[in-house]
Every structure is written in structure tokens, then in C-alpha cells.
MARBA-3410 file (N, C-alpha, C, O; in Angstrom, 1 decimal):
146
-14.6,1.4,-6.3,-14.3,1.3,-7.8,-14.2,-0.1,-8.2,-13.7,-1.0,-7.5 ~ -14.7,-0.4,-9.4,-14.7,-1.7,-10.0,-13.2,-2.1,-10.4,-12.5,-1.2,-10.9 ~ -12.8,-3.3,-10.3,-11.5,-3.8,-10.7,-11.2,-3.6,-12.2,-10.1,-3.2,-12.6 ~ -12.2,-3.9,-13.0,-12.1,-3.7,-14.4,-11.8,-2.2,-14.8,-11.0,-1.9,-15.7 ~ -12.6,-1.3,-14.1,-12.4,0.1,-14.4,-11.0,0.5,-13.9,-10.3,1.3,-14.6
-10.6,0.0,-12.8,-9.2,0.4,-12.3,-8.1,-0.1,-13.3,-7.2,0.6,-13.5 ~ -8.3,-1.3,-13.8,-7.3,-1.9,-14.7,-7.3,-1.0,-16.0,-6.2,-0.7,-16.5 ~ -8.5,-0.7,-16.5,-8.5,0.2,-17.7,-7.8,1.5,-17.5,-7.1,2.0,-18.3 ~ -8.1,2.1,-16.3,-7.5,3.4,-16.0,-6.0,3.3,-15.9,-5.3,4.1,-16.5 ~ -5.5,2.3,-15.2,-4.1,2.1,-15.1,-3.4,1.9,-16.4,-2.4,2.5,-16.7
-3.9,1.0,-17.2,-3.3,0.7,-18.5,-3.3,1.9,-19.4,-2.3,2.2,-20.1 ~ -4.4,2.7,-19.4,-4.4,3.9,-20.2,-3.5,5.0,-19.7,-2.8,5.7,-20.5 ~ -3.3,5.1,-18.4,-2.4,6.1,-17.8,-1.0,5.7,-18.1,-0.1,6.5,-18.5 ~ -0.7,4.4,-18.0,0.7,3.9,-18.3,1.0,4.1,-19.7,2.2,4.3,-20.1 ~ 0.1,4.0,-20.6,0.3,4.1,-22.1,0.7,5.5,-22.5,1.3,5.7,-23.5
0.4,6.5,-21.6,0.8,7.9,-21.9,2.3,8.1,-21.8,2.8,9.2,-22.2 ~ 3.0,7.2,-21.2,4.5,7.4,-20.9,5.3,6.3,-21.7,5.3,5.2,-21.3 ~ 5.9,6.7,-22.7,6.7,5.8,-23.6,7.7,5.0,-22.8,8.0,3.9,-23.2 ~ 8.3,5.6,-21.7,9.3,4.8,-21.0,8.7,3.6,-20.2,9.5,2.8,-19.7 ~ 7.4,3.5,-20.2,6.8,2.4,-19.5,6.3,1.3,-20.4,5.5,0.5,-20.1
6.8,1.4,-21.7,6.4,0.4,-22.7,6.5,-1.0,-22.2,5.6,-1.9,-22.5 ~ 7.6,-1.4,-21.6,7.8,-2.8,-21.1,7.2,-3.1,-19.8,7.4,-4.2,-19.3 ~ 6.5,-2.2,-19.2,5.9,-2.4,-17.9,4.5,-3.0,-18.0,3.9,-2.8,-19.0 ~ 4.1,-3.7,-17.0,2.8,-4.3,-17.0,2.0,-3.9,-15.7,2.6,-3.3,-14.8 ~ 0.7,-4.2,-15.7,-0.1,-3.8,-14.5,-0.8,-5.1,-14.0,-1.1,-6.0,-14.8
-1.1,-5.1,-12.7,-1.8,-6.2,-12.1,-2.4,-5.8,-10.8,-2.2,-4.6,-10.3 ~ -3.0,-6.7,-10.1,-3.5,-6.5,-8.8,-2.8,-7.5,-7.8,-2.3,-8.5,-8.2 ~ -2.8,-7.1,-6.5,-2.3,-8.0,-5.5,-3.3,-8.0,-4.3,-4.3,-7.3,-4.4 ~ -3.0,-8.7,-3.3,-3.9,-8.8,-2.1,-3.3,-8.1,-0.9,-3.6,-8.5,0.2 ~ -2.5,-7.1,-1.1,-2.0,-6.3,0.0,-3.1,-5.7,0.9,-4.0,-5.1,0.3
-2.9,-5.7,2.2,-3.9,-5.1,3.1,-3.3,-3.9,3.8,-4.0,-3.2,4.5 ~ -2.0,-3.6,3.7,-1.4,-2.5,4.4,-0.8,-1.5,3.5,-0.2,-0.5,3.9 ~ -0.8,-1.7,2.2,-0.4,-0.7,1.2,-1.3,-0.6,0.1,-2.0,-1.6,-0.3 ~ -1.3,0.5,-0.6,-2.3,0.8,-1.7,-1.8,0.2,-3.0,-2.5,-0.4,-3.7 ~ -0.5,0.5,-3.3,0.1,0.1,-4.6,1.5,-0.2,-4.4,2.1,-0.1,-3.4
2.1,-0.8,-5.5,3.5,-1.2,-5.5,4.1,-1.0,-6.9,3.4,-1.2,-7.9 ~ 5.4,-0.6,-6.9,6.1,-0.5,-8.2,7.3,-1.5,-8.0,8.2,-1.2,-7.3 ~ 7.3,-2.6,-8.8,8.3,-3.6,-8.7,9.3,-3.4,-9.9,8.9,-3.6,-11.1 ~ 10.5,-2.9,-9.6,11.4,-2.6,-10.7,12.0,-3.9,-11.3,12.3,-3.9,-12.5 ~ 12.1,-4.9,-10.6,12.7,-6.2,-11.1,11.8,-6.8,-12.1,12.3,-7.2,-13.2
10.5,-6.9,-11.8,9.6,-7.5,-12.8,8.9,-6.5,-13.7,8.2,-6.8,-14.6 ~ 9.2,-5.2,-13.5,8.6,-4.1,-14.2,7.1,-4.2,-14.2,6.4,-4.2,-15.3 ~ 6.6,-4.2,-13.0,5.1,-4.3,-12.9,4.6,-3.4,-11.8,5.2,-3.3,-10.7 ~ 3.5,-2.7,-12.1,2.8,-1.8,-11.1,1.6,-2.6,-10.7,0.8,-3.1,-11.5 ~ 1.4,-2.7,-9.4,0.2,-3.4,-8.9,-0.6,-2.5,-7.9,0.0,-1.6,-7.3
-1.8,-2.8,-7.8,-2.7,-2.1,-6.8,-3.4,-3.2,-6.0,-3.6,-4.3,-6.5 ~ -3.6,-2.9,-4.7,-4.3,-3.8,-3.8,-5.8,-3.9,-4.2,-6.4,-2.9,-4.4 ~ -6.3,-5.1,-4.4,-7.7,-5.3,-4.7,-8.6,-4.7,-3.6,-9.7,-4.2,-3.9 ~ -8.2,-4.8,-2.4,-8.9,-4.2,-1.2,-9.0,-2.7,-1.3,-10.1,-2.1,-1.1 ~ -7.9,-2.1,-1.6,-7.8,-0.7,-1.7,-8.7,-0.2,-2.9,-9.5,0.8,-2.7
-8.6,-0.8,-4.0,-9.4,-0.4,-5.2,-10.9,-0.5,-4.9,-11.7,0.4,-5.2 ~ -11.3,-1.6,-4.2,-12.8,-1.8,-4.0,-13.3,-0.9,-2.9,-14.5,-0.7,-2.8 ~ -12.5,-0.3,-2.0,-12.9,0.4,-0.9,-12.7,2.0,-1.1,-13.1,2.7,-0.1 ~ -12.2,2.4,-2.2,-11.9,3.8,-2.4,-12.4,4.4,-3.7,-12.9,3.7,-4.5 ~ -12.4,5.7,-3.8,-12.9,6.4,-4.9,-12.0,6.4,-6.1,-10.8,6.0,-6.0
-12.5,6.7,-7.3,-11.7,6.7,-8.5,-10.6,7.7,-8.4,-9.5,7.5,-8.9 ~ -10.9,8.9,-7.8,-9.8,9.9,-7.6,-8.6,9.4,-6.8,-7.5,9.6,-7.2 ~ -8.9,8.7,-5.7,-7.8,8.1,-4.9,-7.1,7.0,-5.7,-5.8,7.0,-5.6 ~ -7.8,6.2,-6.4,-7.1,5.1,-7.1,-6.3,5.7,-8.2,-5.1,5.3,-8.5 ~ -6.8,6.7,-8.9,-6.0,7.4,-10.0,-4.7,8.0,-9.4,-3.7,7.9,-10.1
-4.8,8.7,-8.3,-3.6,9.3,-7.7,-2.6,8.2,-7.3,-1.4,8.4,-7.5 ~ -3.1,7.1,-6.8,-2.1,6.0,-6.5,-1.5,5.4,-7.7,-0.3,5.1,-7.7 ~ -2.2,5.3,-8.8,-1.6,4.8,-10.0,-0.5,5.8,-10.5,0.5,5.4,-10.9 ~ -0.9,7.1,-10.5,0.1,8.1,-10.9,1.3,8.1,-9.9,2.5,8.3,-10.4 ~ 1.1,7.8,-8.6,2.2,7.7,-7.7,3.2,6.6,-8.1,4.4,6.8,-8.1
2.6,5.4,-8.4,3.5,4.3,-8.8,4.1,4.5,-10.2,5.2,4.1,-10.4 ~ 3.4,5.2,-11.1,4.0,5.5,-12.4,5.2,6.5,-12.2,6.2,6.3,-12.8 ~ 5.1,7.4,-11.2,6.2,8.3,-10.9,7.4,7.5,-10.4,8.5,7.9,-10.7 ~ 7.1,6.5,-9.6,8.2,5.6,-9.2,8.9,5.0,-10.3,10.1,4.9,-10.4 ~ 8.1,4.4,-11.2,8.7,3.7,-12.4,9.5,4.6,-13.3,10.6,4.2,-13.8
9.0,5.9,-13.4,9.8,6.8,-14.3,11.0,7.3,-13.6,12.1,7.4,-14.2 ~ 10.9,7.6,-12.3,12.1,8.2,-11.6,13.2,7.2,-11.3,14.3,7.6,-11.2 ~ 12.8,5.9,-11.2,13.8,4.9,-10.9,13.9,4.5,-9.5,13.5,5.3,-8.6 ~ 14.5,3.4,-9.3,14.6,2.8,-7.9,15.3,3.7,-6.9,14.9,3.8,-5.8 ~ 16.4,4.3,-7.3,17.2,5.1,-6.4,16.5,6.3,-6.0,17.0,6.9,-5.0
15.5,6.8,-6.7,14.9,8.0,-6.3,14.1,7.9,-5.0,13.9,8.9,-4.3 ~ 13.5,6.8,-4.7,12.7,6.6,-3.5,11.6,7.6,-3.5,10.9,7.7,-4.5 ~ 11.4,8.3,-2.4,10.4,9.4,-2.3,11.1,10.7,-2.2,10.6,11.7,-1.6 ~ 12.3,10.8,-2.7,13.1,12.0,-2.6,12.8,13.1,-3.7,11.7,13.0,-4.3 ~ 13.6,14.1,-3.8,13.3,15.2,-4.7,13.1,14.9,-6.1,12.3,15.5,-6.8
13.9,13.9,-6.7,13.7,13.5,-8.1,12.3,12.9,-8.3,11.6,13.2,-9.2 ~ 11.9,12.0,-7.4,10.6,11.4,-7.5,9.5,12.4,-7.3,8.5,12.4,-8.1 ~ 9.6,13.4,-6.4,8.6,14.4,-6.2,8.5,15.3,-7.4,7.4,15.7,-7.7 ~ 9.6,15.6,-8.1,9.5,16.4,-9.3,8.7,15.6,-10.4,7.9,16.2,-11.0 ~ 9.0,14.3,-10.6,8.3,13.5,-11.5,6.8,13.5,-11.2,5.9,13.6,-12.0
6.5,13.2,-9.9,5.1,13.1,-9.4,4.4,14.4,-9.7,3.2,14.3,-10.2 ~ 5.0,15.5,-9.5,4.3,16.8,-9.8,4.0,17.0,-11.3,3.0,17.4,-11.7 ~ 5.0,16.6,-12.1,4.9,16.8,-13.5,3.8,15.9,-14.1,3.3,16.3,-15.1 ~ 3.6,14.7,-13.6,2.5,13.9,-14.1,1.2,14.0,-13.4,0.2,13.4,-13.8 ~ 1.1,14.9,-12.4,-0.2,15.1,-11.8,-0.5,14.3,-10.5,-1.6,14.3,-10.1
0.5,13.7,-10.0,0.3,12.9,-8.7,0.7,13.8,-7.5,1.5,14.8,-7.6 ~ 0.0,13.6,-6.4,0.4,14.3,-5.2,1.8,13.8,-4.8,2.0,12.6,-4.6 ~ 2.7,14.7,-4.5,4.1,14.3,-4.2,4.2,14.0,-2.7,5.0,14.6,-2.0 ~ 3.4,13.0,-2.3,3.4,12.6,-0.9,3.9,11.1,-0.8,3.6,10.3,-1.7 ~ 4.5,10.8,0.3,5.0,9.4,0.5,3.9,8.4,0.7,3.9,7.3,0.1
2.9,8.8,1.5,1.8,7.8,1.8,0.5,8.4,1.5,0.3,9.7,1.4 ~ -0.5,7.6,1.4,-1.9,8.0,1.2,-2.3,8.7,2.5,-1.9,8.4,3.5 ~ -3.3,9.6,2.4,-3.8,10.3,3.6,-4.7,9.4,4.4,-5.0,8.3,4.0 ~ -5.0,9.8,5.6,-5.8,9.0,6.5,-7.2,8.7,6.1,-7.8,7.8,6.6 ~ -7.7,9.4,5.1,-9.0,9.2,4.6,-9.2,7.9,3.7,-10.3,7.5,3.4
-8.0,7.3,3.4,-8.1,6.2,2.5,-8.6,5.0,3.4,-8.1,4.8,4.5 ~ -9.5,4.2,2.8,-10.0,3.0,3.5,-9.2,1.8,3.1,-8.9,1.5,2.0 ~ -8.9,1.0,4.2,-8.2,-0.3,4.0,-8.9,-1.3,4.9,-9.6,-0.9,5.9 ~ -8.7,-2.6,4.7,-9.4,-3.6,5.5,-8.9,-3.5,7.0,-7.7,-3.2,7.3 ~ -9.8,-3.7,7.9,-9.5,-3.7,9.3,-8.8,-5.0,9.7,-9.2,-6.1,9.2
-7.7,-4.9,10.5,-7.0,-6.0,10.9,-7.8,-6.9,11.8,-8.4,-6.3,12.8 ~ -8.0,-8.2,11.6,-8.8,-9.0,12.5,-8.3,-9.3,13.8,-9.0,-9.8,14.7 ~ -7.0,-9.1,14.0,-6.3,-9.5,15.3,-5.6,-8.3,15.9,-5.1,-7.4,15.2 ~ -5.6,-8.2,17.2,-4.8,-7.3,18.0,-4.0,-8.0,19.0,-4.3,-9.0,19.5 ~ -2.8,-7.4,19.2,-1.9,-8.1,20.2,-2.0,-7.3,21.5,-1.8,-6.1,21.6
-2.3,-8.0,22.6,-2.5,-7.4,23.9,-1.7,-8.2,24.9,-1.3,-9.4,24.7 ~ -1.4,-7.6,26.0,-0.7,-8.3,27.1,-1.7,-8.6,28.2,-2.9,-8.2,28.1 ~ -1.3,-9.3,29.3,-2.2,-9.6,30.4,-2.8,-8.4,31.1,-3.9,-8.5,31.6 ~ -2.1,-7.3,31.1,-2.6,-6.1,31.7,-3.5,-5.2,30.8,-4.0,-4.2,31.3 ~ -3.6,-5.6,29.6,-4.5,-4.9,28.6,-3.8,-3.9,27.7,-4.5,-3.2,27.0
-2.5,-3.8,27.7,-1.8,-2.9,26.7,-2.0,-3.4,25.3,-1.8,-4.6,25.1 ~ -2.5,-2.6,24.4,-2.6,-3.0,23.0,-1.3,-2.6,22.3,-0.9,-1.4,22.3 ~ -0.6,-3.6,21.8,0.7,-3.3,21.2,0.7,-3.4,19.7,1.8,-3.1,19.1 ~ -0.4,-3.7,19.0,-0.4,-3.7,17.6,-1.6,-4.4,17.0,-2.3,-5.1,17.8 ~ -1.7,-4.3,15.7,-2.8,-5.0,15.0,-2.2,-5.8,13.9,-1.2,-5.4,13.3
-2.8,-7.0,13.6,-2.2,-7.8,12.6,-3.3,-8.4,11.7,-4.5,-8.6,12.1 ~ -3.0,-8.7,10.4,-3.9,-9.3,9.5,-3.7,-10.8,9.6,-4.6,-11.6,9.2 ~ -2.5,-11.3,10.0,-2.3,-12.7,10.2,-1.8,-13.0,11.6,-1.1,-12.2,12.2 ~ -2.2,-14.1,12.1,-1.9,-14.5,13.4,-0.6,-15.3,13.5,-0.5,-16.4,12.8 ~ 0.4,-14.9,14.2,1.6,-15.6,14.3,1.5,-16.7,15.4,0.6,-16.6,16.3
2.3,-17.7,15.3,2.2,-18.8,16.3,3.2,-18.6,17.4,3.3,-19.4,18.3 ~ 4.0,-17.5,17.4,5.1,-17.4,18.3,5.0,-16.2,19.3,6.0,-15.8,19.9 ~ 3.8,-15.8,19.6,3.6,-14.7,20.6,4.1,-15.1,22.0,4.4,-14.2,22.7 ~ 4.0,-16.4,22.3,4.4,-16.8,23.6,5.9,-16.5,23.9,6.4,-16.5,25.0 ~ 6.7,-16.3,22.8,8.1,-16.0,23.0,8.4,-14.5,23.3,9.5,-14.2,23.6
7.3,-13.7,23.3,7.5,-12.2,23.4,6.8,-11.7,24.7,5.8,-12.3,25.1 ~ 7.3,-10.6,25.2,6.7,-10.0,26.4,6.4,-8.5,26.1,7.0,-7.9,25.2 ~ 5.4,-8.0,26.8,5.0,-6.6,26.6,6.2,-5.7,27.1,6.8,-6.0,28.1 ~ 6.5,-4.7,26.3,7.7,-3.9,26.6,7.3,-2.9,27.7,8.2,-2.3,28.3 ~ 6.1,-2.8,28.1,5.7,-1.9,29.1,5.6,-2.5,30.5,5.9,-1.9,31.5
5.1,-3.8,30.5,4.9,-4.5,31.8,5.5,-5.9,31.9,5.5,-6.5,33.0 ~ 6.1,-6.3,30.8,6.8,-7.6,30.7,6.0,-8.8,30.9,6.4,-9.9,31.4 ~ 4.7,-8.7,30.7,3.8,-9.9,30.7,3.7,-10.5,29.3,4.0,-9.8,28.3 ~ 3.2,-11.7,29.2,3.1,-12.4,28.0,2.1,-11.8,27.0,1.0,-11.4,27.5 ~ 2.4,-11.9,25.7,1.5,-11.3,24.7,0.6,-12.4,24.2,0.9,-13.6,24.2
-0.6,-12.0,23.7,-1.5,-12.9,23.1,-2.3,-12.2,22.0,-2.5,-10.9,22.0 ~ -2.9,-12.9,21.1,-3.8,-12.4,20.1,-5.2,-12.5,20.5,-5.6,-13.5,21.1 ~ -6.0,-11.4,20.3,-7.4,-11.4,20.6,-8.1,-10.9,19.3,-7.5,-10.0,18.6 ~ -9.3,-11.3,19.1,-10.1,-10.7,18.0,-10.2,-9.2,18.1,-10.5,-8.7,19.2 ~ -10.1,-8.5,17.0,-10.2,-7.0,17.0,-11.6,-6.7,16.6,-11.9,-6.5,15.4
-12.5,-6.6,17.6,-13.9,-6.2,17.3,-14.2,-4.8,17.1,-15.3,-4.4,16.9
END
């Protein structure tokens, strides 16, 4: 989906709810989450990577998910109050996007000397030498995730 289309969709959806009058919309560069609802700044954001790699239906549901957070309030989390609001506005009352959602592949993986893969990272830390594999106690290192 195009970023301009996503912004128009988000602004139009947010305009349908008077309680969001003081809220704004924007994009971020998150690679591990689809959207965010920031109560302090009153801003809903979507990941540019998520928007560019997914369908309009997925993006629409994520916008509605974040709108439900804004309406339900910070204390609601993903609990019953938030689920009620999400259902009422047409969002799936689920905590996370399903596995079919496309996100950028992490360029690094953390492995030990014996080959155990312990995780994937988008950024490479400089302190892996301080840590050991919890399975075999050998030193960890970053390798490209091909």
C-alpha cells in the first residue's frame, strides 16, 4: 500500500471518532511492530515497512486497532474494555497481527560456536562477547541472516 493512501485512510478513520479530535497521525520506522498508540503525545503511528509490505485490509485493521487503544485508554491494554471497543469499531479484537503479516527480515542472527540460533536482530550490538549460549555456554556472535 502507498504511504499517501495509508495516511488518507488513517486520517479519515480517525475523523469518524470525535474523542480523537486532538490526536494526530504519522509514520515511524519500526521493524518489529505494525502500529503504535502514544497516549502522551496523542499520536497514532504506523510502520512504513509494514504499510509498504501489506494489503490495504491489513493496514486498515491495524489503524482501527490503534484507534481502539486511543478510545479505550491507556489502562485498558488489550483487556476486555479494549476488546469491546475494538469490536464496536470493526477491528479484530486480537493483541497481535496474524502470522500472514509481512515485516522486514532481520539482517542478523545470534549464534554460538556450536551452531545454536538464539535470536534475530535488526541492529548489531557491540557486547555479544559478554554473553554465553544458555544451552552450551559458548560465546555468542552475530552472523548475517541469509
